[in-house]
MARFIKOL-720203 format. One record per residue (C-alpha): residue in one letter; x, y, z. Coordinates in steps of 0.5 Angstrom, whole numbers, padded with zeros to 4 digits, always signed. Example, Ala and Ser with C-alpha at 12.3 -4.5 7.8 and 13.67 -1.06 7.14 Angstrom:
residues 2
a+0025-0009+0016s+0027-0002+0014
//
This chain:
residues 89
m+0142+0329+0391v+0147+0332+0385d+0148+0328+0379f+0156+0327+0380q+0157+0328+0372f+0153+0336+0373e+0158+0337+0379a+0165+0336+0377q+0162+0340+0370v+0160+0346+0376k+0167+0345+0379g+0172+0346+0372y+0172+0339+0369g+0170+0338+0363l+0170+0331+0359t+0177+0329+0356t+0178+0324+0351a+0184+0320+0349n+0186+0316+0343i+0191+0311+0346l+0196+0308+0340y+0199+0301+0343r+0204+0296+0340l+0201+0289+0341p+0206+0285+0345d+0206+0279+0340h+0206+0284+0333p+0210+0289+0336t+0209+0292+0329l+0202+0293+0329l+0199+0299+0332q+0192+0297+0336e+0188+0304+0338f+0184+0305+0345l+0179+0311+0346w+0178+0313+0353q+0174+0319+0356h+0172+0321+0362y+0172+0328+0366d+0178+0331+0368m+0182+0338+0369a+0184+0341+0364p+0192+0342+0362d+0194+0338+0368f+0189+0332+0366p+0190+0328+0374e+0185+0323+0372l+0188+0321+0364f+0195+0320+0368k+0193+0316+0373f+0190+0312+0367l+0196+0312+0364e+0201+0310+0369f+0195+0304+0371w+0197+0302+0364d+0204+0303+0364r+0204+0298+0371e+0198+0292+0368i+0198+0292+0361e+0203+0289+0357g+0202+0293+0351p+0207+0299+0351v+0204+0306+0349h+0206+0309+0342s+0202+0315+0343v+0197+0319+0347t+0192+0324+0343i+0187+0329+0348a+0182+0332+0346h+0178+0336+0351k+0171+0341+0352r+0168+0344+0358l+0161+0343+0357v+0159+0349+0363g+0162+0354+0367p+0160+0356+0374s+0159+0363+0370e+0154+0360+0365w+0150+0356+0370r+0145+0360+0374g+0139+0357+0379a+0132+0358+0378k+0128+0363+0382g+0122+0361+0381l+0117+0356+0377f+0111+0358+0373g+0106+0355+0370l+0102+0357+0363h+0095+0354+0361
//
């Protein structure tokens, strides 16, 4: 069984971190911070946009701003399978 995270990385997904600043419903002058991290595909970020749509629908605190950091960890050209295993004494 292949690990989901490794399979996603080989397909081109990278680790995405979003720093979400949102306003508190009871105190609109205050900003609260929420960090979201998931494997996502740049530059479209479908997983992040699904999460932000969920936020708009379900959470009362309106989003002020979103800062995104993304890093591809492994690409198809950077990974290759081992052809053999050799043991040394």
